[in-house]
MDAnalysis code that builds the backbone (N, CA, C; Angstrom):
import MDAnalysis as mda
import numpy as np

u = mda.Universe.empty(627, n_residues=209, atom_resindex=np.repeat(np.arange(209), 3), trajectory=True)
u.add_TopologyAttr("name", ["N", "CA", "C"] * 209)
u.add_TopologyAttr("resid", np.arange(1, 210))
u.add_TopologyAttr("resname", ["UNK", "UNK", "UNK", "UNK", "UNK", "UNK", "UNK", "UNK", "UNK", "UNK", "UNK", "UNK", "UNK", "UNK", "UNK", "UNK", "UNK", "UNK", "UNK", "UNK", "UNK", "UNK", "UNK", "UNK", "UNK", "UNK", "UNK", "UNK", "UNK", "UNK", "UNK", "UNK", "UNK", "UNK", "UNK", "UNK", "UNK", "UNK", "UNK", "UNK", "UNK", "UNK", "UNK", "UNK", "UNK", "UNK", "UNK", "UNK", "UNK", "UNK", "UNK", "UNK", "UNK", "UNK", "UNK", "UNK", "UNK", "UNK", "UNK", "UNK", "UNK", "UNK", "UNK", "UNK", "UNK", "UNK", "UNK", "UNK", "UNK", "UNK", "UNK", "UNK", "UNK", "UNK", "UNK", "UNK", "UNK", "UNK", "UNK", "UNK", "UNK", "UNK", "UNK", "UNK", "UNK", "UNK", "UNK", "UNK", "UNK", "UNK", "UNK", "UNK", "UNK", "UNK", "UNK", "UNK", "UNK", "UNK", "UNK", "UNK", "UNK", "UNK", "UNK", "UNK", "UNK", "UNK", "UNK", "UNK", "UNK", "UNK", "UNK", "UNK", "UNK", "UNK", "UNK", "UNK", "UNK", "UNK", "UNK", "UNK", "UNK", "UNK", "UNK", "UNK", "UNK", "UNK", "UNK", "UNK", "UNK", "UNK", "UNK", "UNK", "UNK", "UNK", "UNK", "UNK", "UNK", "UNK", "UNK", "UNK", "UNK", "UNK", "UNK", "UNK", "UNK", "UNK", "UNK", "UNK", "UNK", "UNK", "UNK", "UNK", "UNK", "UNK", "UNK", "UNK", "UNK", "UNK", "UNK", "UNK", "UNK", "UNK", "UNK", "UNK", "UNK", "UNK", "UNK", "UNK", "UNK", "UNK", "UNK", "UNK", "UNK", "UNK", "UNK", "UNK", "UNK", "UNK", "UNK", "UNK", "UNK", "UNK", "UNK", "UNK", "UNK", "UNK", "UNK", "UNK", "UNK", "UNK", "UNK", "UNK", "UNK", "UNK", "UNK", "UNK", "UNK", "UNK", "UNK", "UNK", "UNK", "UNK", "UNK", "UNK", "UNK", "UNK", "UNK", "UNK", "UNK"])
u.atoms.positions = np.array([
    [27.365, -22.470, -11.145],
    [27.555, -23.479, -10.098],
    [28.342, -24.663, -10.669],
    [29.344, -25.161, -9.928],
    [30.148, -26.277, -10.399],
    [29.349, -27.568, -10.326],
    [29.882, -28.608, -11.029],
    [29.222, -29.917, -11.018],
    [29.146, -30.474, -9.615],
    [30.242, -30.292, -8.825],
    [30.256, -30.786, -7.440],
    [29.196, -30.088, -6.601],
    [29.078, -28.786, -6.775],
    [28.091, -28.019, -6.016],
    [26.674, -28.438, -6.374],
    [26.445, -28.662, -7.691],
    [25.109, -29.107, -8.119],
    [24.780, -30.465, -7.529],
    [25.779, -31.354, -7.501],
    [25.565, -32.696, -6.946],
    [25.207, -32.612, -5.470],
    [25.972, -31.788, -4.717],
    [25.672, -31.615, -3.280],
    [24.281, -31.031, -3.088],
    [23.926, -30.060, -3.935],
    [22.615, -29.425, -3.840],
    [21.493, -30.427, -4.078],
    [21.651, -31.280, -5.107],
    [20.629, -32.292, -5.415],
    [20.517, -33.310, -4.290],
    [21.657, -33.681, -3.701],
    [21.639, -34.656, -2.607],
    [20.934, -34.057, -1.389],
    [21.238, -32.807, -1.082],
    [20.610, -32.132, 0.063],
    [19.090, -31.999, -0.160],
    [18.693, -31.613, -1.390],
    [17.263, -31.500, -1.701],
    [16.593, -32.864, -1.615],
    [17.265, -33.899, -2.073],
    [16.727, -35.256, -1.998],
    [16.452, -35.652, -0.552],
    [17.398, -35.323, 0.334],
    [17.222, -35.654, 1.756],
    [16.074, -34.858, 2.357],
    [15.983, -33.580, 1.988],
    [14.915, -32.731, 2.533],
    [13.536, -33.216, 2.108],
    [13.424, -33.697, 0.856],
    [12.121, -34.123, 0.326],
    [11.851, -35.611, 0.515],
    [12.891, -36.359, 0.903],
    [12.711, -37.786, 1.132],
    [12.585, -38.608, -0.137],
    [13.150, -38.110, -1.238],
    [13.132, -38.826, -2.514],
    [14.496, -38.701, -3.169],
    [14.882, -39.717, -3.929],
    [16.168, -39.690, -4.618],
    [16.012, -39.029, -5.974],
    [16.682, -37.894, -6.165],
    [16.591, -37.164, -7.429],
    [17.694, -37.548, -8.404],
    [18.721, -38.225, -7.917],
    [19.810, -38.708, -8.764],
    [20.255, -40.069, -8.239],
    [20.949, -40.869, -9.068],
    [21.467, -42.152, -8.564],
    [22.385, -41.977, -7.357],
    [23.217, -40.916, -7.380],
    [24.114, -40.675, -6.233],
    [23.315, -40.364, -4.972],
    [22.241, -39.579, -5.129],
    [21.389, -39.265, -3.977],
    [20.721, -40.526, -3.434],
    [20.375, -41.447, -4.338],
    [19.745, -42.706, -3.910],
    [20.690, -43.491, -3.012],
    [21.971, -43.542, -3.398],
    [22.958, -44.248, -2.571],
    [23.136, -43.545, -1.228],
    [23.137, -42.215, -1.250],
    [23.309, -41.436, -0.029],
    [22.142, -41.655, 0.928],
    [20.921, -41.694, 0.374],
    [19.732, -41.873, 1.213],
    [19.701, -43.244, 1.874],
    [20.286, -44.228, 1.212],
    [20.353, -45.559, 1.819],
    [21.194, -45.524, 3.094],
    [22.244, -44.702, 3.071],
    [23.141, -44.613, 4.229],
    [22.609, -43.655, 5.295],
    [21.985, -42.556, 4.831],
    [21.539, -41.520, 5.769],
    [20.101, -41.127, 5.447],
    [19.150, -41.984, 5.808],
    [17.747, -41.744, 5.430],
    [17.017, -40.751, 6.341],
    [17.639, -39.576, 6.526],
    [16.995, -38.541, 7.329],
    [17.324, -37.185, 6.726],
    [16.585, -36.186, 7.151],
    [16.732, -34.845, 6.572],
    [18.087, -34.248, 6.910],
    [18.582, -33.272, 6.106],
    [19.860, -32.630, 6.389],
    [19.776, -31.720, 7.606],
    [20.932, -31.318, 8.123],
    [20.967, -30.393, 9.252],
    [21.174, -31.105, 10.572],
    [21.451, -30.320, 11.603],
    [21.783, -30.907, 12.902],
    [20.609, -31.623, 13.550],
    [19.371, -31.267, 13.128],
    [18.197, -31.925, 13.714],
    [17.631, -32.995, 12.792],
    [18.396, -33.361, 11.760],
    [17.904, -34.315, 10.772],
    [17.520, -35.666, 11.344],
    [18.268, -36.120, 12.380],
    [17.987, -37.443, 12.950],
    [16.791, -37.428, 13.903],
    [16.439, -36.256, 14.401],
    [15.341, -36.184, 15.356],
    [13.997, -36.236, 14.650],
    [12.991, -36.677, 15.339],
    [11.662, -36.807, 14.753],
    [11.076, -35.421, 14.476],
    [10.514, -35.263, 13.285],
    [9.901, -33.976, 12.940],
    [8.698, -33.708, 13.829],
    [8.485, -32.458, 14.166],
    [7.224, -32.134, 14.815],
    [6.124, -32.264, 13.766],
    [4.903, -32.418, 14.193],
    [3.796, -32.604, 13.263],
    [3.654, -31.375, 12.373],
    [3.710, -31.618, 11.066],
    [3.604, -30.518, 10.114],
    [2.156, -30.093, 9.945],
    [1.963, -28.833, 9.593],
    [0.626, -28.346, 9.277],
    [0.169, -28.946, 7.952],
    [-1.133, -28.899, 7.701],
    [-1.661, -29.401, 6.427],
    [-1.004, -28.668, 5.270],
    [-0.819, -27.363, 5.447],
    [-0.205, -26.569, 4.380],
    [1.210, -27.057, 4.101],
    [1.981, -27.297, 5.160],
    [3.376, -27.732, 4.992],
    [3.443, -29.081, 4.284],
    [2.528, -29.981, 4.626],
    [2.491, -31.307, 3.998],
    [2.186, -31.180, 2.510],
    [1.199, -30.352, 2.174],
    [0.835, -30.152, 0.761],
    [1.960, -29.467, -0.002],
    [2.574, -28.472, 0.636],
    [3.674, -27.750, -0.007],
    [4.827, -28.694, -0.318],
    [5.186, -29.534, 0.641],
    [6.291, -30.460, 0.424],
    [5.984, -31.435, -0.714],
    [4.736, -31.877, -0.794],
    [4.371, -32.816, -1.862],
    [4.456, -32.140, -3.232],
    [4.050, -30.873, -3.289],
    [4.168, -30.110, -4.531],
    [5.634, -29.935, -4.898],
    [6.480, -29.666, -3.906],
    [7.912, -29.504, -4.150],
    [8.544, -30.806, -4.628],
    [8.053, -31.914, -4.098],
    [8.561, -33.217, -4.529],
    [8.266, -33.446, -6.013],
    [7.048, -33.125, -6.415],
    [6.671, -33.309, -7.823],
    [7.513, -32.411, -8.722],
    [7.642, -31.153, -8.322],
    [8.456, -30.202, -9.100],
    [9.889, -30.690, -9.237],
    [10.460, -31.158, -8.135],
    [11.861, -31.578, -8.131],
    [12.091, -32.781, -9.034],
    [11.134, -33.703, -9.049],
    [11.320, -34.914, -9.857],
    [11.280, -34.626, -11.353],
    [10.562, -33.583, -11.733],
    [10.546, -33.182, -13.146],
    [11.492, -32.024, -13.432],
    [12.077, -31.456, -12.384],
    [13.046, -30.378, -12.565],
    [12.458, -29.147, -13.219],
    [11.243, -28.784, -12.816],
    [10.563, -27.654, -13.450],
    [10.328, -26.520, -12.460],
    [10.079, -25.333, -13.007],
    [9.812, -24.160, -12.183],
    [8.350, -24.153, -11.742],
    [8.073, -23.364, -10.723],
    [6.707, -23.237, -10.200],
    [5.737, -22.793, -11.291],
    [6.140, -21.805, -12.080],
    [5.247, -21.290, -13.130],
    [4.895, -22.379, -14.131],
    [5.858, -23.244, -14.446],
    [5.602, -24.328, -15.390],
    [4.614, -25.339, -14.815],
    [4.802, -25.674, -13.543],
    [3.899, -26.626, -12.901],
    [2.479, -26.065, -12.835],
    [2.367, -24.782, -12.530],
    [1.043, -24.160, -12.425],
    [0.308, -24.195, -13.768],
    [1.021, -23.958, -14.849],
    [0.405, -24.001, -16.189],
    [-0.145, -25.394, -16.480],
    [0.664, -26.417, -16.184],
    [0.216, -27.795, -16.453],
    [-0.929, -28.166, -15.512],
    [-0.867, -27.691, -14.263],
    [-1.967, -27.962, -13.328],
    [-3.283, -27.400, -13.859],
    [-3.265, -26.176, -14.355],
    [-4.497, -25.571, -14.881],
    [-5.031, -26.352, -16.079],
    [-4.123, -26.872, -16.886],
    [-4.543, -27.708, -18.013],
    [-5.166, -29.010, -17.514],
    [-4.532, -29.606, -16.496],
    [-5.033, -30.868, -15.936],
    [-6.411, -30.692, -15.315],
    [-6.635, -29.534, -14.684],
    [-7.915, -29.264, -14.014],
    [-9.063, -29.160, -15.022],
    [-8.744, -28.652, -16.218],
    [-9.784, -28.468, -17.236],
    [-10.108, -29.758, -17.997],
    [-9.204, -30.719, -17.931],
    [-9.415, -31.983, -18.652],
    [-10.369, -32.884, -17.878],
    [-10.978, -33.819, -18.570],
    [-11.873, -34.767, -17.892],
    [-11.040, -35.750, -17.075],
    [-11.617, -36.287, -16.026],
    [-10.900, -37.229, -15.169],
    [-10.376, -36.558, -13.910],
    [-9.544, -37.270, -13.166],
    [-9.005, -36.779, -11.905],
    [-7.851, -35.819, -12.165],
    [-7.919, -34.636, -11.560],
    [-6.926, -33.595, -11.827],
    [-5.507, -34.052, -11.497],
    [-5.319, -34.695, -10.359],
    [-3.983, -35.119, -9.949],
    [-3.377, -36.123, -10.917],
    [-4.191, -37.078, -11.337],
    [-3.697, -38.073, -12.286],
    [-3.396, -37.426, -13.633],
    [-4.277, -36.538, -14.066],
    [-4.036, -35.802, -15.317],
    [-2.726, -35.039, -15.257],
    [-2.462, -34.433, -14.094],
    [-1.258, -33.609, -13.921],
    [0.000, -34.423, -14.179],
    [0.110, -35.570, -13.527],
    [1.299, -36.411, -13.696],
    [1.383, -36.947, -15.121],
    [0.246, -37.342, -15.675],
    [0.238, -37.895, -17.027],
    [0.689, -36.858, -18.055],
    [0.295, -35.604, -17.852],
    [0.727, -34.541, -18.767],
    [2.222, -34.243, -18.597],
    [2.682, -34.179, -17.359],
    [4.105, -33.935, -17.114],
    [4.965, -35.034, -17.718],
    [4.445, -36.237, -17.701],
    [5.214, -37.383, -18.178],
    [5.399, -37.378, -19.693],
    [4.599, -36.598, -20.417],
    [4.777, -36.532, -21.872],
    [5.777, -35.446, -22.274],
    [6.385, -34.769, -21.295],
    [7.476, -33.837, -21.605],
    [8.617, -34.614, -22.269],
    [9.260, -33.981, -23.227],
    [10.345, -34.656, -23.941],
    [11.482, -35.051, -23.003],
    [11.872, -34.158, -22.079],
    [12.994, -34.502, -21.192],
    [12.645, -35.678, -20.279],
    [11.380, -35.762, -19.850],
    [10.960, -36.885, -19.004],
    [11.075, -38.205, -19.764],
    [10.678, -38.200, -21.024],
    [10.700, -39.435, -21.803],
    [12.120, -39.817, -22.221],
    [12.987, -38.832, -22.428],
    [14.400, -39.113, -22.698],
    [15.008, -39.846, -21.494],
    [14.624, -39.427, -20.294],
    [15.086, -40.102, -19.077],
    [14.497, -41.502, -18.970],
    [13.187, -41.626, -19.117],
    [12.533, -42.946, -18.986],
    [13.089, -43.952, -19.986],
    [13.457, -43.457, -21.174],
    [13.961, -44.356, -22.216],
    [15.368, -44.871, -21.908],
    [16.055, -44.206, -20.958],
    [17.399, -44.632, -20.598],
    [18.493, -43.953, -21.380],
    [18.154, -42.871, -22.114],
    [19.178, -42.122, -22.839],
    [20.039, -41.303, -21.874],
    [19.465, -40.946, -20.731],
    [20.147, -40.140, -19.714],
    [20.011, -40.830, -18.363],
    [20.840, -40.413, -17.414],
    [20.782, -41.034, -16.078],
    [20.065, -40.163, -15.061],
    [19.870, -38.863, -15.377],
    [19.151, -37.962, -14.480],
    [18.270, -37.025, -15.301],
    [17.308, -36.401, -14.632],
    [16.455, -35.421, -15.293],
    [17.278, -34.265, -15.841],
    [18.266, -33.812, -15.065],
    [19.101, -32.686, -15.501],
    [19.881, -33.043, -16.762],
    [20.402, -34.261, -16.825],
    [21.148, -34.672, -18.014],
    [20.217, -34.787, -19.223],
    [19.000, -35.304, -18.994],
    [18.029, -35.416, -20.086],
    [17.698, -34.032, -20.642],
    [17.493, -33.071, -19.760],
    [17.168, -31.711, -20.201],
    [18.333, -31.121, -21.001],
    [19.548, -31.359, -20.520],
    [20.734, -30.851, -21.205],
    [20.849, -31.446, -22.612],
    [20.546, -32.720, -22.755],
    [20.601, -33.371, -24.068],
    [19.642, -32.714, -25.051],
    [18.456, -32.369, -24.543],
    [17.465, -31.722, -25.399],
    [17.912, -30.306, -25.764],
    [18.288, -29.530, -24.750],
    [18.679, -28.126, -24.963],
    [19.887, -28.021, -25.898],
    [20.800, -28.972, -25.796],
    [22.011, -28.946, -26.625],
    [21.790, -29.568, -28.003],
    [20.543, -29.801, -28.343],
    [20.132, -30.168, -29.700],
    [20.646, -31.533, -30.151],
    [20.543, -32.493, -29.239],
    [20.928, -33.865, -29.574],
    [19.711, -34.749, -29.894],
    [18.511, -34.266, -29.593],
    [17.321, -35.124, -29.644],
    [16.368, -34.730, -30.781],
    [15.894, -35.740, -31.491],
    [14.944, -35.547, -32.568],
    [13.607, -36.180, -32.189],
    [12.528, -35.598, -32.679],
    [11.197, -36.199, -32.556],
    [10.647, -36.327, -33.966],
    [10.400, -37.576, -34.378],
    [9.955, -37.857, -35.749],
    [10.889, -37.204, -36.778],
    [12.188, -37.251, -36.493],
    [13.179, -36.761, -37.443],
    [13.442, -35.271, -37.397],
    [12.713, -34.543, -36.551],
    [12.897, -33.093, -36.467],
    [13.554, -32.718, -35.144],
    [14.535, -31.837, -35.211],
    [15.253, -31.405, -34.021],
    [14.321, -30.638, -33.085],
    [14.326, -31.020, -31.814],
    [13.529, -30.322, -30.799],
    [14.460, -29.965, -29.651],
    [14.535, -28.666, -29.315],
    [15.437, -28.252, -28.235],
    [14.690, -27.665, -27.039],
    [13.384, -27.975, -26.925],
    [12.582, -27.524, -25.770],
    [12.279, -28.722, -24.880],
    [12.824, -28.764, -23.663],
    [12.544, -29.884, -22.761],
    [11.060, -30.070, -22.484],
    [10.289, -28.963, -22.516],
    [8.851, -29.040, -22.204],
    [8.004, -29.485, -23.396],
    [8.635, -29.732, -24.541],
    [7.890, -30.175, -25.725],
    [7.020, -31.377, -25.370],
    [5.765, -31.329, -25.738],
    [4.816, -32.397, -25.415],
    [4.817, -33.451, -26.522],
    [5.289, -34.625, -26.201],
    [5.335, -35.726, -27.164],
    [3.945, -36.362, -27.274],
    [3.530, -36.642, -28.487],
    [2.207, -37.242, -28.722],
    [2.352, -38.749, -28.942],
    [1.332, -39.523, -28.561],
    [1.376, -40.970, -28.822],
    [1.653, -41.251, -30.295],
    [2.560, -42.191, -30.528],
    [2.945, -42.546, -31.889],
    [4.224, -41.887, -32.345],
    [4.652, -40.828, -31.657],
    [5.861, -40.128, -32.087],
    [7.123, -40.858, -31.631],
    [8.150, -40.769, -32.469],
    [9.434, -41.413, -32.213],
    [10.445, -40.399, -31.692],
    [11.103, -40.753, -30.595],
    [12.182, -39.950, -30.018],
    [13.490, -40.657, -30.337],
    [14.437, -39.951, -30.923],
    [15.717, -40.589, -31.188],
    [16.844, -39.569, -31.162],
    [18.052, -40.105, -31.093],
    [19.239, -39.264, -30.962],
    [19.760, -38.907, -32.351],
    [20.181, -37.672, -32.505],
    [20.758, -37.204, -33.765],
    [21.964, -38.076, -34.125],
    [22.075, -38.412, -35.396],
    [23.114, -39.352, -35.833],
    [24.516, -38.916, -35.414],
    [24.834, -37.642, -35.587],
    [26.163, -37.157, -35.221],
    [26.420, -37.282, -33.723],
    [25.363, -37.195, -32.932],
    [25.503, -37.245, -31.472],
    [25.653, -38.670, -30.949],
    [25.198, -39.643, -31.727],
    [25.234, -41.044, -31.278],
    [26.639, -41.503, -30.915],
    [27.631, -40.921, -31.570],
    [29.017, -41.372, -31.382],
    [29.686, -40.759, -30.150],
    [29.016, -39.804, -29.499],
    [29.611, -39.178, -28.319],
    [29.497, -40.099, -27.112],
    [30.384, -39.895, -26.145],
    [30.476, -40.831, -25.016],
    [29.169, -41.008, -24.235],
    [28.452, -39.927, -23.874],
    [27.224, -40.133, -23.090],
    [26.207, -41.046, -23.791],
    [26.093, -40.906, -25.095],
    [25.130, -41.730, -25.820],
    [25.655, -43.141, -26.079],
    [26.976, -43.283, -26.196],
    [27.556, -44.620, -26.313],
    [27.298, -45.422, -25.033],
    [27.450, -44.737, -23.893],
    [27.169, -45.371, -22.596],
    [25.698, -45.792, -22.527],
    [24.811, -44.881, -22.951],
    [23.371, -45.181, -22.925],
    [23.028, -46.334, -23.844],
    [23.579, -46.333, -25.064],
    [23.271, -47.377, -26.051],
    [23.729, -48.754, -25.571],
    [24.769, -48.766, -24.745],
    [25.274, -50.032, -24.197],
    [24.478, -50.482, -22.971],
    [23.435, -49.711, -22.618],
    [22.610, -50.060, -21.458],
    [23.217, -49.621, -20.142],
    [24.083, -48.610, -20.208],
    [24.802, -48.179, -19.007],
    [23.950, -47.605, -17.901],
    [22.721, -47.178, -18.216],
    [21.864, -46.574, -17.190],
    [20.752, -47.513, -16.713],
    [20.683, -48.692, -17.310],
    [19.560, -49.597, -17.039],
    [19.407, -49.914, -15.558],
    [20.523, -50.188, -14.895],
    [20.460, -50.574, -13.477],
    [20.234, -49.386, -12.545],
    [20.367, -48.166, -13.066],
    [20.205, -46.963, -12.243],
    [18.785, -46.411, -12.288],
    [18.033, -46.795, -13.300],
    [16.714, -46.213, -13.538],
    [15.608, -47.235, -13.320],
    [14.370, -46.756, -13.090],
    [13.242, -47.684, -13.002],
    [13.066, -48.433, -14.324],
    [12.374, -49.556, -14.267],
    [12.073, -50.331, -15.475],
    [11.328, -49.450, -16.475],
    [11.615, -49.630, -17.765],
    [10.940, -48.842, -18.807],
    [9.434, -49.069, -18.696],
    [8.642, -47.985, -18.565],
    [7.193, -48.136, -18.406],
    [6.511, -48.608, -19.690],
    [5.311, -49.155, -19.531],
    [4.605, -49.781, -20.644],
    [4.183, -48.839, -21.753],
    [4.174, -47.535, -21.489],
    [3.758, -46.597, -22.529],
    [4.894, -46.227, -23.482],
    [6.088, -46.785, -23.229],
    [7.246, -46.519, -24.089],
    [7.763, -47.818, -24.686],
    [8.061, -47.784, -25.975],
    [8.774, -48.881, -26.620],
    [10.179, -48.380, -26.900],
    [11.173, -49.058, -26.362],
    [12.553, -48.564, -26.448],
    [13.452, -49.587, -27.130],
    [14.247, -49.113, -28.070],
    [15.352, -49.883, -28.642],
    [16.620, -49.131, -28.247],
    [17.144, -49.496, -27.084],
    [18.224, -48.702, -26.502],
    [19.488, -48.760, -27.348],
    [19.757, -49.887, -27.986],
    [20.958, -49.978, -28.816],
    [20.880, -49.057, -30.028],
    [19.655, -48.736, -30.457],
    [19.458, -47.802, -31.570],
    [19.192, -46.374, -31.078],
    [19.149, -46.206, -29.766],
    [18.875, -44.909, -29.148],
    [17.577, -44.301, -29.690],
    [16.541, -45.110, -29.673],
    [15.244, -44.605, -30.098],
    [14.134, -45.179, -29.213],
    [13.094, -44.391, -29.075],
    [11.952, -44.784, -28.247],
    [10.684, -44.204, -28.843],
    [9.598, -44.940, -28.727],
    [8.310, -44.463, -29.232],
    [7.305, -44.394, -28.078],
    [6.609, -43.270, -27.987],
    [5.507, -43.160, -27.026],
    [4.311, -43.835, -27.673],
    [3.925, -44.993, -27.161],
    [2.875, -45.781, -27.834],
    [1.468, -45.348, -27.430],
    [1.357, -44.741, -26.239],
    [0.050, -44.281, -25.769],
    [0.259, -43.297, -24.628],
    [-0.821, -42.669, -24.205],
    [-0.723, -41.739, -23.087],
    [-0.358, -42.500, -21.811],
    [0.562, -41.959, -21.022],
    [0.904, -42.616, -19.753],
    [-0.291, -42.653, -18.792],
    [-0.321, -43.650, -17.940],
    [-1.311, -43.729, -16.862],
    [-0.575, -43.505, -15.551],
    [-1.191, -42.757, -14.663],
    [-0.523, -42.380, -13.403],
    [0.082, -43.578, -12.693],
    [-0.619, -44.689, -12.657],
    [-0.161, -45.850, -11.901],
    [1.160, -46.399, -12.451],
    [1.463, -46.132, -13.714],
    [2.687, -46.643, -14.340],
    [3.865, -45.688, -14.204],
    [3.597, -44.426, -13.907],
    [4.642, -43.408, -13.925],
    [5.528, -43.524, -12.685],
    [6.840, -43.718, -12.867],
    [7.733, -43.914, -11.720],
    [8.095, -42.605, -11.009],
    [7.055, -41.972, -10.463],
    [7.226, -40.719, -9.730],
    [6.604, -40.892, -8.353],
    [7.316, -40.467, -7.317],
    [6.822, -40.568, -5.946],
    [6.083, -39.284, -5.595],
    [4.761, -39.384, -5.472],
    [3.982, -38.180, -5.178],
    [2.545, -38.542, -4.821],
    [2.037, -37.922, -3.739],
    [0.613, -38.012, -3.410],
    [-0.074, -36.873, -4.168],
    [-0.539, -37.188, -5.373],
    [-0.996, -36.115, -6.264],
    [-2.200, -35.358, -5.711],
    [-3.018, -36.025, -4.902],
    [-4.179, -35.335, -4.346],
    [-3.759, -34.181, -3.438],
    [-2.641, -34.339, -2.759],
    [-2.136, -33.259, -1.905],
    [-1.679, -32.063, -2.740],
    [-1.172, -32.332, -3.934],
    [-0.777, -31.233, -4.840],
    [-2.021, -30.489, -5.310],
    [-3.058, -31.250, -5.623],
    [-4.335, -30.634, -6.018],
    [-4.879, -29.760, -4.885],
    [-4.817, -30.279, -3.670],
    [-5.305, -29.533, -2.514],
    [-4.465, -28.277, -2.273],
    [-3.175, -28.363, -2.529],
    [-2.297, -27.197, -2.369],
    [-2.780, -26.049, -3.263],
    [-3.001, -26.359, -4.531],
    [-3.420, -25.313, -5.466],
    [-4.856, -24.875, -5.218],
    [-5.702, -25.806, -4.798],
    [-7.110, -25.453, -4.540],
    [-7.253, -24.481, -3.385],
    [-6.301, -24.565, -2.438],
    [-6.374, -23.714, -1.244],
    [-5.801, -22.331, -1.483],
    [-5.223, -22.098, -2.644],
    [-4.559, -20.814, -2.893],
    [-5.459, -19.853, -3.649],
])
C-alpha cells in the first residue's frame, strides 16, 4: 500500500471511530466531524450494546496499532492482575516500546514509532530492541542509536518538531528530546494516558464472548 493510500485509510478509520489516529486525521476531523460515506452527516440509529462495545474495542486497538490477537493476550494478562481490568489493560499497553517512543516525541504517529523500532533505530538501556511490543520496565532508558540520530526524522524530533502535534509528555516519562532519550520513571496510570477509550466497555466486550 502506498503512503497516500495508508494516509487515506487512517483518515477514514479515524472518522469511523471518532478519534484522530494521525495529526492529518485530526485536522480533517476538525473540518468534517462525522463518519465517512453518504450517510455520514445523518444521525446514527441507536447502536446495540454489542456494537457500542465493539467500536470501543476497535478504538483502543487502532490507537495502539495492534492486532486483535495482541490485544486479547494483554487483556488476559490485565484480567489476572490485581486492580481494575480496564485500567490494567491500558497501563500495560502503554508500556509497549512503540507507545513510549511516540509519547516521548521521537515519532509523530504510532505507525512511525513502530517503524523506528522495527528498523532497529531504538535502544533500551543501551541494547537494540526491534520488537514494538517489547515491555519497558520502570527505570529503563529509551534512546536512539547514535548512527540514527543524524537522520532527518530524528533531527526533526530532536528539534521538537512533533511537540505541537502530540499530547503533553505524561508524568510517567522523563524526556530529554534534544538528546533523543526518555526514561520510564514509573508504571503509567490510566488517568494520565492520552488514549480515548471507555475501557469498561472493552472489558464488557470480552466478558460477553
